[in-house]
C-alpha positions in Angstrom: 148.3 130.3 73.5 147.0 128.2 70.1 145.3 125.9 68.5 146.2 122.3 67.8 147.1 123.3 64.4 150.7 124.8 65.7 151.0 121.7 68.2 154.4 119.4 66.8 153.8 116.6 64.3 154.7 114.3 68.3 151.5 116.1 69.7 149.5 115.5 66.4 150.7 111.5 65.9 149.3 111.3 69.4 145.9 112.4 69.0 145.5 110.6 65.3 142.6 108.8 66.1 141.2 112.3 67.4 142.2 114.0 64.0 138.7 115.0 63.4 138.5 116.9 66.6 141.4 118.5 67.3 139.9 122.2 68.2 139.3 120.7 71.7 143.4 120.1 72.1 145.2 123.2 73.3 148.9 123.7 72.6 151.3 126.4 73.8 154.8 126.6 72.5 154.6 123.3 70.8 153.3 121.7 73.6 149.6 120.1 74.8 148.4 121.9 77.5 144.7 120.9 77.5 142.3 118.3 76.2 138.9 119.2 75.8 136.6 116.8 74.1 133.7 116.2 76.0 130.6 115.1 73.9 132.3 114.7 71.1 131.3 111.2 69.9 134.2 109.4 70.7 134.6 105.9 70.0 137.9 104.1 71.1 140.7 103.4 73.5 143.0 105.8 75.1 146.6 105.9 73.8 149.0 105.0 76.8 151.3 108.0 75.2 148.9 110.2 76.8 150.9 109.7 79.9 154.0 111.2 78.1 152.0 114.6 78.0 153.6 116.1 81.0 152.8 119.7 80.4 149.0 118.5 80.0 147.2 120.4 83.1 143.8 119.5 82.1 141.8 115.9 80.7 138.3 116.5 79.7 137.0 112.8 77.6 133.4 113.3 79.6 130.4 111.5 77.7 132.2 109.6 75.2 132.3 105.6 74.8 136.4 105.6 75.3 137.1 102.0 76.5 139.3 99.9 77.7 141.5 100.1 80.9 142.9 103.8 82.3 146.3 104.8 81.0 148.8 105.1 83.5 149.6 109.0 84.6 152.2 108.6 86.6 154.6 111.4 84.5 152.1 113.9 84.4 153.2 116.6 87.5 151.7 119.5 85.9 148.4 117.5 85.5 145.0 119.5 87.4 141.9 118.1 85.8 140.7 114.8 85.2 137.4 114.2 84.0 136.2 111.0 82.7 133.1 110.1 83.9 130.2 108.0 81.5 132.5 106.2 79.5 133.4 102.7 79.2 137.1 102.6 81.0 136.8 98.7 82.4 139.4 99.0 84.9 141.2 101.1 87.1 145.8 100.5 87.2 147.0 100.0 91.0 148.9 103.2 91.7 147.2 105.3 89.0 147.2 108.3 91.5 151.0 108.3 92.1 153.2 111.0 90.6 149.6 113.4 90.4 151.2 115.9 92.8 149.4 118.8 91.1 146.1 117.2 90.9 143.1 119.2 92.1 140.1 117.6 91.4 138.6 114.2 89.5 135.7 112.6 88.2 135.3 108.9 87.8 131.6 109.0 87.5 129.5 106.0 86.2 132.2 104.0 84.8 131.9 100.0 84.5 135.2 99.2 85.9 135.8 96.0 87.6 135.6 96.6 92.0 138.2 98.5 93.0 139.4 100.3 96.1 141.1 103.8 96.9 144.4 103.3 97.9 146.7 104.8 99.8 148.9 106.3 96.5 146.2 109.1 96.3 147.6 110.5 99.3 150.1 112.2 96.9 147.8 114.8 95.5 148.5 116.7 98.2 146.3 120.0 97.0 143.4 117.5 96.0 139.9 119.4 96.6 137.4 117.5 94.6 137.0 113.9 94.6 134.1 112.6 93.0 134.0 109.1 92.0 129.8 108.3 92.1 128.6 104.9 91.0 132.1 103.7 90.1 132.4 100.4 91.7 134.4 101.2 94.7 134.3 98.7 97.4 135.4 98.0 100.8 136.1 101.1 103.3 136.7 104.7 102.9 140.0 105.1 103.7 141.2 106.5 106.7 144.0 108.3 105.0 141.9 111.0 103.4 141.9 112.8 106.9 145.7 113.6 105.3 144.6 115.6 102.8 143.9 118.7 103.9 142.1 120.6 100.7 139.4 118.2 100.5 136.2 120.3 100.0 134.0 117.9 98.0 133.8 113.7 98.8 131.1 112.3 96.4 131.6 108.5 96.5 127.5 107.5 96.1 126.1 104.5 95.1 128.9 102.8 95.4 129.3 99.0 97.2 131.4 100.9 100.6 130.4 98.3 103.6 132.8 99.8 106.3 132.4 102.4 109.3 132.8 105.9 108.4 136.7 106.9 109.2 138.4 107.4 112.1 140.3 110.0 110.5 137.7 112.8 109.7 138.1 113.5 113.8 141.7 114.8 113.2 140.9 116.3 109.6 137.9 118.3 110.9 140.7 119.8 114.0 143.1 120.3 111.6 141.0 122.1 109.5 139.4 124.3 111.9 142.2 127.0 111.9 141.7 126.7 108.0 138.3 127.8 107.4 139.7 131.7 106.2 141.3 129.7 103.4 137.9 127.7 102.5 140.6 124.2 103.0 137.8 122.6 104.6 135.3 119.8 103.8 132.2 121.4 102.5 130.3 118.3 101.1 130.5 114.7 102.4 128.0 112.4 100.3 128.2 108.7 100.4 124.6 108.0 100.5 123.3 104.5 98.3 126.4 102.7 100.1 126.2 99.8 103.0 128.4 102.0 105.6 127.5 100.5 109.1 128.2 101.7 112.9 127.4 104.9 114.7 127.7 108.7 112.6 130.7 109.6 114.2 131.1 112.9 116.2 134.2 113.7 114.2 132.4 114.1 111.0 129.9 116.3 112.7 132.5 118.8 114.1 133.4 120.3 110.7 132.8 123.8 111.0 132.4 124.2 107.2 130.0 121.3 106.5 127.4 122.2 104.4 125.9 119.2 102.4 125.9 115.9 104.4 124.4 113.0 102.4 124.3 109.7 104.2 121.0 108.2 103.4 120.3 105.0 102.3 123.2 102.9 104.5 122.8 101.1 107.9 123.9 103.6 110.2 123.2 103.5 113.7 123.0 105.2 117.0 122.0 108.7 118.0 122.4 111.5 115.9 125.6 113.6 116.9 125.3 117.3 117.9 127.0 119.0 114.9 128.5 122.4 114.8 128.2 123.7 111.9 126.4 126.4 111.2 126.8 126.4 108.1 124.4 123.3 106.9 122.5 123.9 103.7 121.1 120.0 103.4 121.2 117.1 105.7 120.1 113.8 104.7 120.2 110.7 106.9 116.6 109.4 105.5 116.4 105.3 105.7 119.3 104.1 108.3 118.7 102.8 111.7 119.3 106.1 113.8 117.8 106.6 117.0 117.8 109.2 120.3 116.8 112.5 119.3 116.7 115.3 116.9 119.2 117.8 118.1 118.5 121.4 119.1 121.7 123.0 117.0 119.6 121.8 114.0 116.7 124.3 114.6 119.5 127.0 115.0 121.0 126.7 111.3 119.7 129.9 109.6 120.5 128.8 105.9 119.6 125.0 106.5 117.2 124.5 103.8 116.1 120.3 104.0 116.1 118.0 107.0 115.6 114.9 106.0 115.3 111.7 108.5 112.6 109.2 107.1 112.6 106.1 108.0 114.9 105.8 111.0 113.8 105.4 115.3 114.2 108.7 116.3 111.9 109.4 118.9 110.6 112.2 121.7 109.8 116.1 120.7 111.3 117.9 117.8 113.0 121.0 118.2 110.7 124.3 116.7 112.4 124.6 113.0 111.9 127.9 111.4 108.8 127.6 108.2 111.3 128.3 105.0 112.8 124.4 106.3 111.5 121.5 104.7 111.9 118.7 107.5 110.9 115.3 106.7 110.1 113.0 109.3 107.9 109.9 108.2 108.8 107.0 109.3 109.7 107.6 112.3 107.0 106.8 114.6 108.3 107.2 118.0 108.8 111.4 117.6 106.5 113.0 119.1 106.3 117.0 116.9 105.6 120.0 119.7 102.3 122.1 118.4 104.9 125.0 117.8 107.5 123.1 116.0 107.6 124.8 112.8 108.5 124.1 110.0 107.6 122.6 106.2 106.8 118.4 106.9 105.5 115.8 104.7 104.7 113.5 108.2 102.1 114.0 110.8 104.8 114.4 113.6 106.3 117.0 112.0 104.0 119.9 110.7 101.0 118.3 109.2 97.6 118.5 110.4 96.6 115.8 112.7 93.8 113.1 111.4 90.4 114.0 112.8 89.4 112.7 116.3 86.7 110.0 117.0 83.8 112.7 117.6 84.4 115.0 114.7 83.8 111.7 113.1 80.6 111.2 114.6 79.5 115.1 114.7 80.3 114.5 110.8 77.8 110.7 110.8 74.9 112.7 112.3 75.1 115.9 110.0 75.0 113.4 106.8 72.1 111.8 108.6 69.9 114.7 109.4 71.0 116.1 105.8 69.8 113.3 104.2 66.4 113.2 106.2 65.8 116.5 105.3 65.9 116.1 101.9 63.5 112.7 101.9 61.1 114.6 103.9 60.9 117.7 101.4 61.0 115.1 98.5 58.0 113.5 100.0 56.2 116.5 101.1 56.8 117.5 97.0 54.9 114.8 95.6 52.2 114.8 98.4 50.9 118.0 97.6 51.2 117.4 94.1 49.4 114.3 94.1 46.7 116.2 96.3 46.6 118.4 93.7 45.7 115.6 90.8 43.4 114.5 93.6 41.7 117.9 93.6 41.3 118.2 90.2 39.6 114.6 89.4 37.3 115.9 92.3 36.4 118.8 90.7 35.8 117.7 87.3 33.6 114.5 89.1 31.5 116.9 90.5 30.7 119.1 87.7 28.9 116.0 86.5 27.4 115.1 89.8 25.6 118.8 90.2 23.4 118.3 87.1 20.1 117.0 87.7 20.3 114.8 84.8 23.4 112.8 86.2 22.4 109.4 87.9 25.0 108.9 90.3 25.8 104.5 91.6 28.4 103.2 93.3 31.1 100.8 92.1 30.4 97.8 93.5 26.6 97.7 91.3 29.4 98.9 88.0 31.5 95.8 89.1 28.0 93.0 89.3 26.6 95.0 86.2 30.2 94.1 84.1 30.8 90.5 86.5 34.2 92.7 87.4 34.9 94.4 84.0 35.2 90.6 82.8 36.7 90.9 79.3 34.2 88.9 78.0 31.5 91.6 78.1 34.1 94.2 76.2 31.8 95.9 73.4 34.4 98.0 72.2 37.9 100.0 72.9 38.5 103.8 72.7 41.9 106.1 72.8 41.0 106.9 76.5 39.9 103.1 77.7 37.6 100.2 77.2 33.7 100.2 76.7 32.1 96.8 78.8 28.0 96.1 78.4 26.1 95.6 81.0 22.4 94.5 82.5 20.9 96.7 84.9 18.1 95.5 86.7 17.0 94.0 82.9 18.0 97.2 81.4 20.8 96.9 78.7 23.3 99.2 79.7 27.1 100.2 78.5 30.1 101.2 81.1 33.0 103.5 79.8 36.0 102.9 81.6 38.5 104.9 81.2 42.3 105.1 82.4 43.2 108.5 84.7 47.1 109.0 83.9 46.2 108.8 80.0 44.2 111.4 80.3 45.8 115.2 79.9 43.6 118.1 80.9 42.5 118.0 76.5 41.3 114.0 77.5 39.0 115.1 80.8 37.0 117.9 78.7 36.6 115.3 76.0 35.5 112.5 78.0 32.9 115.4 79.8 31.9 116.4 75.7 31.2 112.4 75.0 29.2 112.1 78.4 27.0 115.1 77.0 26.6 113.6 73.8 25.4 110.6 74.8 23.0 112.1 77.3 21.7 114.1 74.7 21.2 111.9 71.6 20.9 107.9 72.9 17.7 106.7 73.2 18.1 103.5 74.9 18.1 105.9 78.3 19.6 109.4 79.5 23.9 108.5 79.9 25.2 109.5 83.3 28.4 109.7 84.6 29.8 108.4 87.5 33.2 108.1 88.9 35.1 105.6 90.1 38.6 106.2 92.1 41.2 103.8 93.2 43.2 105.2 96.0 46.8 103.9 95.9 49.8 104.5 97.7 51.0 108.1 97.5 47.2 109.2 96.6 47.3 108.6 93.3 43.6 108.1 91.6 43.8 106.4 88.1 40.2 105.3 86.8 37.3 107.3 85.8 34.1 105.8 84.3 31.4 106.5 82.7 27.5 104.7 82.3 25.2 105.2 79.3 
């Protein structure tokens, strides 16, 4: 088998618009047998001359920018693969599948085609195994004649505008293929999510013994779930429909099942018990109850998630929090009380150091307030680092009263205050100094003023 350089001049002419990518064109005996130019940056239209390449077996042009209508390929009797997804083709001609008797697989995904529908000419591809037209503007119905394609394994028709019920011919197809399991010529993947399919889910589809993947999510299917005959399911995706009834027990006995998604339906009653390896999605089914031993990994409270706490548990949590807060506040108050009591004892000790001296004179605070006119600003003589000095008249004797703020006095400040009293007592000529302590009791056992009189 040679490369394109050995092709006839006619073949080279056919692919003139691809002259810089001819390495993807394979020839044999002077004839083009395969074109593999996927993701090659091609832009342009597909020449009708391609319809004359009668020896062509594979046409792979996906992920380019090829536009205009698809050409007719009715003369390509040997063509087995057509992969045209992710291009810019704008229409598909009627009778496109006529003559493609050897066709085994075709992909028309992600094409901006004029709305179209499957016509019966596809049945001429009797050996068709793979058919995919995802997001390809398919409309109307999934035709019944698909039931005549006995080799069809994979059908992908998601994200289109299909509105019909699922075809009744699936019943015939499933019964015919039941004898062909050993040849693997049976439906394995059926994906049509994101359409507008109505009616009930047919028992005929569930009767396929070989089905491994069913995706009918995001449609408008109704009615109960059928009983599934297949033991080969890997994924069963049925979310966002209006299915009712129960989840069949038979699903829990499929040993290779990985995902069951029935979110946002109207299923009810109890769930069967699934193995822990199965991901079970059941959100949005308010009437669905979960047995305590249903197992499985689930995203909803009804299918495996922990149940919410009851009212008694909530009350217990609140009480525990209140007790914890009360204990914390009590400990804080106790600590403050001990701290202030220590401060008070220190103040008493400081005052008693003077009170016990025989030369000290002790007088009431009431007398000091009277002689200083309640510590009036008019009686201020001076201001110091730790307080204010007031003048006073005590029974005709001129006195001075120093009022010191306790909170401003450190331990050293208190010692300095005491030293000041000692100096005054020894050196003043107007009279012996005497020391009096004035304590003001405030909230929290705080004592904050000390007075010296001399």
